[in-house]
PALUM-923632 format. One line per 3 residues: number of its first residue (from 1); their letters; for each residue x, y, z of C-alpha. Coordinates in nm, 2 decimals, decimal comma, padded with zeros to 4 digits. Example, Ala and Ser with C-alpha at 12.3 -4.5 7.8 and 13.67 -1.06 7.14 Angstrom:
REM PALUM-923632
1	as	01,23 -00,45 00,78 ~ 01,37 -00,11 00,71
REM end
This chain:
REM PALUM-923632
1	mlm	02,62 -00,97 -01,19 ~ 02,60 -00,63 -01,00 ~ 02,23 -00,61 -01,05
4	kli	02,18 -00,96 -00,92 ~ 02,37 -00,89 -00,62 ~ 02,17 -00,58 -00,56
7	tdk	01,84 -00,78 -00,62 ~ 01,95 -01,05 -00,37 ~ 02,03 -00,80 -00,10
10	ial	01,70 -00,61 -00,12 ~ 01,49 -00,93 -00,15 ~ 01,66 -01,08 00,15
13	qhl	01,63 -00,74 00,33 ~ 01,25 -00,76 00,27 ~ 01,24 -01,11 00,42
16	lna	01,47 -01,05 00,70 ~ 01,29 -00,75 00,83 ~ 00,95 -00,91 00,82
19	ylq	01,09 -01,23 01,00 ~ 01,27 -01,02 01,26 ~ 00,97 -00,82 01,33
22	etg	00,71 -01,08 01,35 ~ 00,91 -01,35 01,52 ~ 01,09 -01,15 01,77
25	egl	01,40 -01,37 01,70 ~ 01,73 -01,23 01,61 ~ 02,04 -01,13 01,81
28	yip	02,19 -00,78 01,76 ~ 02,57 -00,79 01,78 ~ 02,75 -00,44 01,78
31	sak	03,08 -00,43 01,62 ~ 03,27 -00,42 01,96 ~ 03,12 -00,77 02,06
34	qtp	03,19 -00,94 01,72 ~ 03,48 -01,18 01,67 ~ 03,78 -01,06 01,46
37	sqq	03,63 -01,28 01,17 ~ 03,29 -01,12 01,21 ~ 03,43 -00,79 01,22
40	yks	03,63 -00,85 00,91 ~ 03,33 -00,98 00,72 ~ 03,09 -00,71 00,84
43	kna	03,34 -00,43 00,79 ~ 03,28 -00,33 01,14 ~ 02,89 -00,29 01,08
46	pli	02,66 -00,42 01,34 ~ 02,51 -00,76 01,29 ~ 02,18 -00,94 01,32
49	ciy	02,22 -01,31 01,39 ~ 01,95 -01,58 01,33 ~ 01,98 -01,95 01,41
52	lka	01,86 -02,18 01,12 ~ 01,72 -02,49 01,27 ~ 01,73 -02,72 00,98
55	lea	02,09 -02,64 00,90 ~ 02,20 -02,61 01,25 ~ 02,38 -02,29 01,15
58	hiy	02,35 -01,91 01,19 ~ 02,28 -01,62 00,94 ~ 02,48 -01,31 00,99
61	apl	02,35 -00,99 00,83 ~ 02,55 -00,68 00,84 ~ 02,34 -00,36 00,89
64	syw	02,41 00,00 00,77 ~ 02,11 00,13 00,95 ~ 01,93 -00,01 01,24
67	sqv	01,57 00,11 01,31 ~ 01,36 00,16 01,63 ~ 01,05 00,11 01,43
70	grh	01,15 -00,20 01,23 ~ 01,30 -00,15 00,88 ~ 01,68 -00,21 00,91
73	rla	01,91 -00,15 00,59 ~ 02,14 -00,43 00,51 ~ 02,50 -00,32 00,43
76	dlp	02,58 -00,62 00,23 ~ 02,45 -00,98 00,16 ~ 02,42 -01,21 00,47
79	wve	02,64 -01,51 00,52 ~ 02,58 -01,84 00,68 ~ 02,82 -02,02 00,94
82	rdg	02,82 -02,35 01,11 ~ 03,08 -02,42 01,38 ~ 03,27 -02,10 01,30
85	kei	03,29 -02,20 00,92 ~ 03,12 -02,01 00,65 ~ 02,88 -02,23 00,43
88	sis	02,84 -02,16 00,07 ~ 02,47 -02,09 00,01 ~ 02,25 -01,92 -00,25
91	ats	02,01 -01,65 -00,17 ~ 01,72 -01,88 -00,25 ~ 01,85 -02,16 -00,02
94	laa	01,90 -01,90 00,25 ~ 01,54 -01,77 00,21 ~ 01,41 -02,14 00,21
97	nll	01,60 -02,23 00,53 ~ 01,49 -01,90 00,70 ~ 01,12 -01,97 00,62
100	enl	01,17 -02,35 00,73 ~ 01,22 -02,20 01,07 ~ 00,85 -02,10 01,07
103	vhq	00,74 -02,46 01,02 ~ 01,02 -02,65 01,18 ~ 00,84 -02,71 01,50
106	psk	00,60 -02,98 01,64 ~ 00,33 -02,74 01,73 ~ 00,29 -02,66 01,34
109	psl	00,31 -03,00 01,18 ~ 00,06 -02,91 00,89 ~ 00,23 -02,58 00,78
112	das	00,41 -02,56 00,46 ~ 00,64 -02,28 00,35 ~ 00,65 -02,38 -00,01
115	sll	00,39 -02,14 -00,15 ~ 00,56 -01,85 00,05 ~ 00,89 -01,95 -00,09
118	ecw	00,74 -01,97 -00,44 ~ 00,61 -01,60 -00,39 ~ 00,95 -01,48 -00,26
121	iqs	01,12 -01,64 -00,57 ~ 00,87 -01,49 -00,81 ~ 00,90 -01,14 -00,63
124	rra	01,28 -01,15 -00,64 ~ 01,27 -01,25 -01,02 ~ 01,04 -00,95 -01,08
127	lfq	01,25 -00,72 -00,88 ~ 01,55 -00,82 -01,08 ~ 01,35 -00,76 -01,40
130	fld	01,23 -00,42 -01,28 ~ 01,58 -00,30 -01,16 ~ 01,74 -00,41 -01,49
133	frq	01,47 -00,24 -01,70 ~ 01,50 00,09 -01,50 ~ 01,87 00,09 -01,45
136	sdl	01,96 00,38 -01,67 ~ 01,71 00,60 -01,46 ~ 01,73 00,46 -01,11
139	dri	01,81 00,81 -00,98 ~ 01,45 00,90 -01,08 ~ 01,32 00,68 -00,80
142	tal	01,44 00,93 -00,53 ~ 01,42 01,25 -00,76 ~ 01,31 01,57 -00,58
145	kqn	01,02 01,66 -00,80 ~ 00,77 01,38 -00,90 ~ 00,43 01,41 -01,01
148	fid	00,14 01,17 -00,94 ~ 00,21 00,91 -01,20 ~ 00,60 00,95 -01,17
151	seq	00,57 00,86 -00,80 ~ 00,32 00,57 -00,85 ~ 00,56 00,41 -01,11
154	alv	00,88 00,47 -00,90 ~ 00,78 00,22 -00,63 ~ 01,02 -00,03 -00,78
157	lgh	01,13 -00,19 -00,45 ~ 00,77 -00,23 -00,29 ~ 00,65 -00,27 00,06
160	smh	00,96 -00,26 00,28 ~ 00,81 -00,50 00,55 ~ 00,66 -00,76 00,31
163	psp	00,83 -01,09 00,24 ~ 00,74 -01,09 -00,14 ~ 00,63 -00,74 -00,24
166	ksr	00,65 -00,79 -00,61 ~ 00,47 -01,13 -00,63 ~ 00,19 -01,13 -00,88
169	qgf	00,04 -01,49 -00,92 ~ -00,14 -01,48 -01,25 ~ 00,11 -01,28 -01,46
172	vqq	00,28 -01,47 -01,74 ~ 00,52 -01,39 -02,01 ~ 00,50 -01,03 -02,14
175	dwk	00,24 -00,95 -01,85 ~ 00,53 -00,84 -01,63 ~ 00,65 -00,59 -01,88
178	vfs	00,32 -00,46 -02,03 ~ 00,11 -00,43 -01,71 ~ 00,35 -00,34 -01,43
181	pet	00,38 00,00 -01,30 ~ 00,76 -00,04 -01,27 ~ 00,81 -00,07 -01,64
184	qst	00,63 00,26 -01,72 ~ 00,44 00,10 -02,00 ~ 00,12 00,25 -02,15
187	fkm	-00,17 00,05 -02,29 ~ -00,53 00,09 -02,37 ~ -00,83 -00,05 -02,17
190	hfl	-01,04 -00,30 -02,32 ~ -01,41 -00,23 -02,37 ~ -01,72 -00,44 -02,40
193	yvh	-02,05 -00,33 -02,56 ~ -02,32 -00,48 -02,35 ~ -02,70 -00,50 -02,36
196	pdy	-02,86 -00,28 -02,08 ~ -03,02 -00,58 -01,94 ~ -02,67 -00,72 -01,83
199	iah	-02,54 -00,39 -01,70 ~ -02,54 -00,26 -01,35 ~ -02,41 00,10 -01,26
202	dna	-02,44 00,38 -01,04 ~ -02,29 00,74 -01,01 ~ -02,30 00,99 -00,73
205	hni	-02,28 01,27 -00,98 ~ -02,63 01,16 -01,11 ~ -02,51 01,12 -01,46
208	pvp	-02,54 00,75 -01,59 ~ -02,19 00,60 -01,64 ~ -02,28 00,45 -01,98
211	vqf	-02,40 00,81 -02,09 ~ -02,07 00,95 -01,96 ~ -01,86 00,69 -02,15
214	hhd	-02,05 00,74 -02,47 ~ -01,97 01,11 -02,43 ~ -01,60 01,09 -02,32
217	lqp	-01,50 00,82 -02,57 ~ -01,65 01,00 -02,88 ~ -01,30 01,10 -03,03
220	yfn	-01,17 00,75 -03,01 ~ -01,45 00,55 -03,18 ~ -01,36 00,40 -03,52
223	dyh	-01,60 00,30 -03,81 ~ -01,66 -00,04 -03,66 ~ -01,75 00,11 -03,32
226	rak	-01,97 00,38 -03,47 ~ -02,16 00,12 -03,68 ~ -02,23 -00,09 -03,37
229	ike	-02,34 00,21 -03,17 ~ -02,59 00,31 -03,43 ~ -02,71 -00,06 -03,46
232	fpe	-02,73 -00,09 -03,08 ~ -02,77 00,26 -02,93 ~ -02,90 00,15 -02,60
235	yal	-02,59 -00,08 -02,52 ~ -02,34 00,03 -02,25 ~ -01,95 00,06 -02,27
238	lpl	-01,79 -00,15 -01,99 ~ -01,41 -00,09 -01,94 ~ -01,19 -00,38 -01,82
241	hpw	-00,83 -00,42 -01,76 ~ -00,69 -00,58 -02,08 ~ -00,54 -00,87 -01,85
244	qar	-00,90 -00,92 -01,72 ~ -01,07 -00,91 -02,05 ~ -00,84 -01,19 -02,17
247	ylk	-00,93 -01,38 -01,85 ~ -01,29 -01,35 -01,86 ~ -01,33 -01,46 -02,23
250	dkt	-01,33 -01,82 -02,11 ~ -01,61 -01,77 -01,87 ~ -01,94 -01,94 -01,96
253	wyq	-02,14 -01,64 -01,90 ~ -01,92 -01,44 -02,13 ~ -01,94 -01,69 -02,41
256	qll	-02,32 -01,71 -02,38 ~ -02,37 -01,33 -02,40 ~ -02,13 -01,31 -02,69
259	hqh	-02,31 -01,57 -02,89 ~ -02,64 -01,41 -02,81 ~ -02,51 -01,08 -02,94
262	kli	-02,58 -00,93 -02,61 ~ -02,20 -00,85 -02,57 ~ -01,98 -00,71 -02,83
265	dfg	-01,61 -00,70 -02,80 ~ -01,50 -00,35 -02,89 ~ -01,13 -00,44 -02,80
268	alg	-00,87 -00,16 -02,71 ~ -01,03 00,17 -02,68 ~ -00,99 00,51 -02,55
271	wev	-00,70 00,67 -02,34 ~ -00,35 00,56 -02,32 ~ -00,35 00,44 -01,95
274	kat	-00,05 00,35 -01,71 ~ -00,07 00,12 -01,41 ~ -00,05 00,27 -01,05
277	tsv	00,11 00,11 -00,75 ~ -00,18 -00,11 -00,70 ~ -00,12 -00,26 -01,05
280	rtl	-00,49 -00,29 -01,13 ~ -00,58 00,09 -01,10 ~ -00,52 00,25 -01,41
283	yse	-00,45 00,65 -01,48 ~ -00,44 00,87 -01,78 ~ -00,36 01,24 -01,76
286	kap	-00,64 01,29 -02,03 ~ -00,90 01,06 -01,87 ~ -01,18 01,23 -01,62
289	wmf	-01,15 00,94 -01,40 ~ -00,89 00,68 -01,26 ~ -01,01 00,33 -01,33
292	kts	-00,99 00,06 -01,03 ~ -01,05 -00,25 -01,23 ~ -01,12 -00,59 -01,12
295	msv	-00,81 -00,80 -01,18 ~ -00,79 -01,18 -01,09 ~ -00,43 -01,17 -01,01
298	avt	-00,29 -01,23 -00,66 ~ -00,09 -00,91 -00,58 ~ 00,12 -00,96 -00,26
301	nsv	-00,16 -01,07 -00,01 ~ -00,49 -01,05 -00,23 ~ -00,66 -01,15 -00,56
304	rvn	-00,74 -00,79 -00,67 ~ -01,12 -00,84 -00,76 ~ -01,35 -00,56 -00,67
307	lhk	-01,65 -00,67 -00,45 ~ -02,00 -00,54 -00,50 ~ -02,01 -00,39 -00,15
310	ech	-01,72 -00,17 -00,23 ~ -01,91 -00,02 -00,51 ~ -02,17 00,09 -00,26
313	rgl	-01,91 00,18 00,00 ~ -01,72 00,42 -00,25 ~ -02,04 00,60 -00,37
316	lsy	-02,19 00,65 -00,02 ~ -01,85 00,76 00,13 ~ -01,82 01,02 -00,14
319	qlw	-02,17 01,16 -00,06 ~ -02,09 01,15 00,31 ~ -01,77 01,34 00,26
322	ndd	-01,94 01,60 00,06 ~ -02,24 01,61 00,29 ~ -02,34 01,93 00,49
325	yla	-02,27 01,71 00,80 ~ -01,90 01,74 00,74 ~ -01,90 02,10 00,60
328	dfr	-01,76 02,26 00,91 ~ -01,50 01,98 00,94 ~ -01,38 02,02 00,59
331	krh	-01,36 02,38 00,61 ~ -01,14 02,36 00,92 ~ -00,93 02,09 00,78
334	srl	-00,91 02,17 00,41 ~ -00,56 02,02 00,37 ~ -00,70 01,67 00,44
337	qtl	-00,88 01,52 00,16 ~ -01,02 01,19 00,03 ~ -00,97 01,05 -00,32
340	sdp	-01,32 00,92 -00,37 ~ -01,46 00,64 -00,58 ~ -01,82 00,78 -00,66
343	awi	-01,91 00,57 -00,96 ~ -01,89 00,22 -01,08 ~ -02,02 -00,01 -01,36
346	ais	-02,03 -00,39 -01,41 ~ -02,18 -00,71 -01,57 ~ -02,50 -00,81 -01,40
349	ing	-02,67 -01,15 -01,48 ~ -03,01 -01,23 -01,33 ~ -02,97 -00,95 -01,08
352	dvi	-02,63 -01,07 -00,96 ~ -02,33 -00,85 -01,02 ~ -02,02 -01,03 -01,14
355	des	-01,75 -00,91 -00,92 ~ -01,47 -01,00 -01,17 ~ -01,62 -00,75 -01,42
358	ici	-01,66 -00,44 -01,17 ~ -01,48 -00,14 -01,28 ~ -01,48 00,14 -01,00
361	lre	-01,43 00,51 -01,12 ~ -01,20 00,71 -00,91 ~ -01,17 01,08 -00,88
364	npf	-00,87 01,22 -01,10 ~ -00,79 01,57 -00,96 ~ -00,41 01,58 -01,02
367	rtq	-00,24 01,79 -01,29 ~ 00,09 01,68 -01,45 ~ 00,26 01,98 -01,28
370	ddv	00,14 01,88 -00,92 ~ 00,41 01,74 -00,69 ~ 00,21 01,46 -00,55
373	tci	00,35 01,12 -00,42 ~ 00,23 00,83 -00,24 ~ 00,41 00,78 00,10
376	asl	00,54 00,43 00,01 ~ 00,73 00,59 -00,28 ~ 00,84 00,89 -00,09
379	cqd	00,99 00,66 00,19 ~ 01,16 00,41 -00,06 ~ 01,55 00,38 -00,06
382	hpm	01,75 00,43 -00,37 ~ 01,83 00,06 -00,48 ~ 02,20 00,13 -00,50
385	qek	02,27 00,42 -00,27 ~ 02,21 00,47 00,10 ~ 01,97 00,74 00,05
388	nrf	01,61 00,82 -00,01 ~ 01,40 01,12 -00,14 ~ 01,40 01,29 00,19
391	nei	01,78 01,35 00,13 ~ 01,68 01,53 -00,17 ~ 01,40 01,73 -00,01
394	fas	01,58 01,83 00,30 ~ 01,90 01,95 00,10 ~ 01,67 02,16 -00,14
397	isa	01,49 02,33 00,15 ~ 01,82 02,39 00,33 ~ 01,98 02,55 00,01
400	rtg	01,68 02,77 -00,03 ~ 01,64 02,89 00,32 ~ 01,97 02,83 00,50
403	qse	01,80 02,62 00,77 ~ 01,98 02,32 00,91 ~ 01,84 01,98 00,77
406	tdi	01,79 01,88 01,13 ~ 01,55 02,16 01,19 ~ 01,39 02,11 00,85
409	aln	01,33 01,73 00,92 ~ 01,17 01,78 01,25 ~ 00,95 02,08 01,11
412	wfd	00,86 01,86 00,80 ~ 00,73 01,58 01,01 ~ 00,55 01,82 01,25
415	qfl	00,36 01,96 00,95 ~ 00,26 01,63 00,83 ~ 00,13 01,54 01,17
418	eit	-00,04 01,88 01,19 ~ -00,23 01,82 00,86 ~ -00,32 01,45 00,95
421	flp	-00,30 01,34 01,30 ~ -00,55 01,57 01,51 ~ -00,80 01,59 01,22
424	lme	-00,80 01,21 01,19 ~ -00,85 01,18 01,57 ~ -01,14 01,42 01,55
427	lyh	-01,30 01,21 01,27 ~ -01,24 00,89 01,47 ~ -01,37 01,02 01,81
430	efg	-01,64 01,25 01,72 ~ -01,78 01,11 01,39 ~ -01,68 00,75 01,40
433	maf	-01,49 00,74 01,08 ~ -01,15 00,58 01,02 ~ -00,93 00,52 00,72
436	eah	-00,69 00,23 00,64 ~ -00,44 00,49 00,57 ~ -00,13 00,28 00,50
439	qqn	00,16 00,42 00,29 ~ 00,03 00,31 -00,04 ~ -00,31 00,47 00,02
442	tli	-00,18 00,79 00,16 ~ -00,08 01,07 -00,09 ~ 00,08 01,40 -00,01
445	ele	00,11 01,70 -00,24 ~ 00,43 01,90 -00,18 ~ 00,46 02,28 -00,23
448	edw	00,83 02,40 -00,22 ~ 00,91 02,06 -00,08 ~ 00,68 02,11 00,23
451	pkt	00,36 01,92 00,31 ~ 00,07 02,09 00,15 ~ -00,22 01,85 00,14
454	vwf	-00,28 01,48 00,22 ~ -00,53 01,24 00,05 ~ -00,66 00,90 00,15
457	rdn	-00,77 00,67 -00,12 ~ -00,92 00,33 -00,17 ~ -01,28 00,28 -00,02
460	qgf	-01,19 -00,08 00,08 ~ -01,04 00,06 00,39 ~ -01,30 00,33 00,47
463	yyi	-01,45 00,23 00,82 ~ -01,73 00,34 01,03 ~ -01,72 00,26 01,40
466	rer	-02,04 00,09 01,54 ~ -02,01 00,25 01,89 ~ -01,93 00,61 01,76
469	ads	-02,09 00,65 01,42 ~ -02,47 00,69 01,51 ~ -02,52 01,03 01,34
472	ilq	-02,35 00,92 01,01 ~ -02,55 00,59 01,01 ~ -02,88 00,77 01,07
475	rfp	-02,80 00,98 00,76 ~ -02,65 00,71 00,55 ~ -02,79 00,37 00,68
478	kle	-02,69 00,18 00,37 ~ -02,31 00,21 00,48 ~ -02,40 -00,08 00,71
481	sdg	-02,65 -00,28 00,49 ~ -02,50 -00,23 00,14 ~ -02,16 -00,10 00,20
484	qav	-02,09 -00,34 00,49 ~ -01,83 -00,08 00,62 ~ -01,95 -00,06 00,98
487	cpq	-01,72 -00,26 01,22 ~ -01,67 -00,29 01,60 ~ -01,44 -00,03 01,76
490	vlv	-01,21 -00,31 01,87 ~ -01,14 -00,41 01,51 ~ -01,11 -00,05 01,37
493	der	-00,87 00,03 01,65 ~ -00,65 -00,26 01,53 ~ -00,67 -00,16 01,16
496	fry	-00,62 00,21 01,22 ~ -00,34 00,16 01,48 ~ -00,15 -00,05 01,24
499	yfi	-00,22 00,11 00,90 ~ -00,18 00,48 01,00 ~ 00,05 00,46 01,30
502	gnt	00,25 00,14 01,24 ~ 00,28 00,14 00,87 ~ 00,26 00,52 00,75
505	lfg	00,39 00,72 01,05 ~ 00,65 00,46 01,15 ~ 00,75 00,44 00,77
508	lin	00,79 00,82 00,77 ~ 00,99 00,81 01,11 ~ 01,21 00,53 00,95
511	aig	01,28 00,71 00,61 ~ 01,34 01,05 00,77 ~ 01,57 00,89 01,03
514	asg	01,74 00,69 00,74 ~ 01,81 01,02 00,58 ~ 02,06 01,10 00,86
517	avs	01,91 01,44 00,93 ~ 01,76 01,35 01,27 ~ 01,73 01,04 01,49
520	ehq	01,42 00,83 01,50 ~ 01,39 00,89 01,87 ~ 01,34 01,27 01,80
523	lie	01,06 01,20 01,56 ~ 00,90 00,94 01,80 ~ 00,89 01,23 02,07
526	ilq	00,71 01,46 01,82 ~ 00,45 01,18 01,77 ~ 00,42 01,11 02,14
529	syl	00,33 01,49 02,20 ~ 00,07 01,47 01,94 ~ -00,08 01,14 02,10
532	lqa	-00,08 01,30 02,44 ~ -00,25 01,63 02,31 ~ -00,52 01,40 02,16
535	fqk	-00,55 01,19 02,47 ~ -00,60 01,50 02,68 ~ -00,90 01,58 02,44
538	ypd	-01,03 01,22 02,42 ~ -00,92 01,07 02,77 ~ -01,16 00,77 02,74
541	spl	-01,01 00,66 02,41 ~ -00,89 00,31 02,43 ~ -00,70 00,36 02,09
544	lyt	-00,50 00,64 02,24 ~ -00,44 00,47 02,56 ~ -00,29 00,16 02,41
547	lly	-00,07 00,36 02,18 ~ 00,08 00,55 02,48 ~ 00,06 00,33 02,78
550	eet	00,08 -00,03 02,67 ~ 00,43 -00,19 02,61 ~ 00,32 -00,40 02,31
553	fpy	00,18 -00,28 01,97 ~ -00,04 -00,51 01,75 ~ 00,11 -00,52 01,41
556	kgn	00,00 -00,69 01,10 ~ 00,24 -00,97 01,00 ~ 00,25 -00,98 00,63
559	lmt	00,50 -01,29 00,66 ~ 00,26 -01,48 00,87 ~ -00,05 -01,38 00,66
562	rly	00,13 -01,52 00,35 ~ 00,24 -01,83 00,54 ~ -00,12 -01,91 00,63
565	eld	-00,22 -01,81 00,28 ~ -00,49 -01,57 00,39 ~ -00,66 -01,33 00,15
568	elq	-00,71 -00,99 00,28 ~ -01,00 -00,90 00,03 ~ -01,19 -01,22 00,01
571	ahi	-01,18 -01,35 00,36 ~ -01,41 -01,23 00,65 ~ -01,28 -00,89 00,78
574	sqq	-01,21 -01,06 01,12 ~ -00,98 -01,33 00,95 ~ -00,81 -01,14 00,67
577	siy	-00,46 -01,11 00,83 ~ -00,25 -01,22 01,12 ~ -00,15 -00,96 01,38
580	vdl	00,16 -01,00 01,62 ~ 00,24 -00,81 01,93 ~ 00,56 -00,59 01,89
583	knp	00,75 -00,39 02,14 ~ 00,58 -00,06 02,13 ~ 00,82 00,22 02,04
586	lfv	00,58 00,49 02,16 ~ 00,55 00,35 02,51 ~ 00,66 00,57 02,80
589	kqs	00,57 00,55 03,17 ~ 00,26 00,75 03,21 ~ 00,39 00,97 03,49
592	ele	00,70 01,06 03,29 ~ 00,51 01,17 02,98 ~ 00,26 01,38 03,18
595	aeh	00,53 01,55 03,37 ~ 00,71 01,63 03,05 ~ 00,40 01,79 02,87
598	a	00,25 01,93 03,19
REM end
């Protein structure tokens, strides 16, 4: 019963935060302005009130933490009142009526919230399963020391501003337990052995991927594999996620190749792998690569199928990042790294790559002793306690050094910005490069609990700005033609502004603020100082001007994106998601900011 209540609170917190942020609705009621009945029910915590149109009633949600940058903590489950009397209502009915608000208006007669409600229900059910499965080690979620795969599999709660962060449309029965990172399961990849006429591949390291696999998998071959390799020595090994292997067996092309003996099913083979936060990217401590597999499952906003252009983009981005053109930048900013995708392999029929079969090979630099975490996991709350990993980090540093946790928190955030912000501004303004550096795609290595190195991963979000990347595009023209990674500045501004500032930096501000060590306002002031420093260097930057001097902030609306059933990977880049204008927490009057930092 307790775990169900915790699940309902977290699932409703995700939904309410997304709703409050994207609609602008909701009345904040401090304890002093509540009725005696409200004070009793809220236990004197502040309330957020939202009107439910279909019920002609109000939701009241008590808060244990209110945020300037958007993610509030619920102190307890919300309740619903009509005419001053509480209505008995389940969490699912409450969610349904809240979503009904979005479509309960004449201007949107064709909208239907049922698909989004289904995703919320599925996500809530999965969250319950994960919390129940991990209940004996929930403290590990916010443990001080975590290696790469620990932190990847610790992201049990998911995206804190997404209405259905654990939805996985396509998973059935045991899939949830076997293939989810939250359950910490291990499994083997599924390999096909394919005639070379039906294989496409490339590798920036100039070693053919099939040759690499034949070498790396030697210790894992059984007698059947060795016999087939001897019989068909020119065939190539193709790795698939086992879920995807099951899915592809019904495809006409698969059956044709199988019956023509152009494809041999080698089954489970190789390393024991574990799912990372993206679900479809697989990791093994012993493998030379991580494997970003195609997976025809809708995880949160998108069906996770690799696209051929991403294969080119990853290889070209790796070559660029290691090119002499960026040698001086890399030397000056050695603490900023990319986790690149320099190789790939797939089925190809009549010259057409089958996207659903693509496996992208990602660099795998982390050792088991490295304290590496994705920012999403670092910022996540403990499911049953009002704390996060920053509480552990700041306490550890304080015990070791004697510094106050307030000073530590401010210095920690400042060090993170020193590693990331100004180098990213240089890449953006002087080279025309930008990363879709959201919390899940941003990794940080800690050394004695302090920021040491930051990585950005996932070539789906490596952008090159048409108006600024002339030199890069002269050296790597295929970034535009094959990689399709060149975008107009206005679109890159929108993406970078949300993903790195609105998602990652605001997420850090929220999590550090929620630790209680400092206020969010103090952290916002530090970020403002970095923005002003960059703006003084790049005074003609529309990106920096809008962050500092415009009162609203374009923010990706995950709730609205799901309501309109947009796919962020399959749709055209200009129509992948819906952005909403929020009050800009970084906004100050221009004269005041310049006077403060003159």
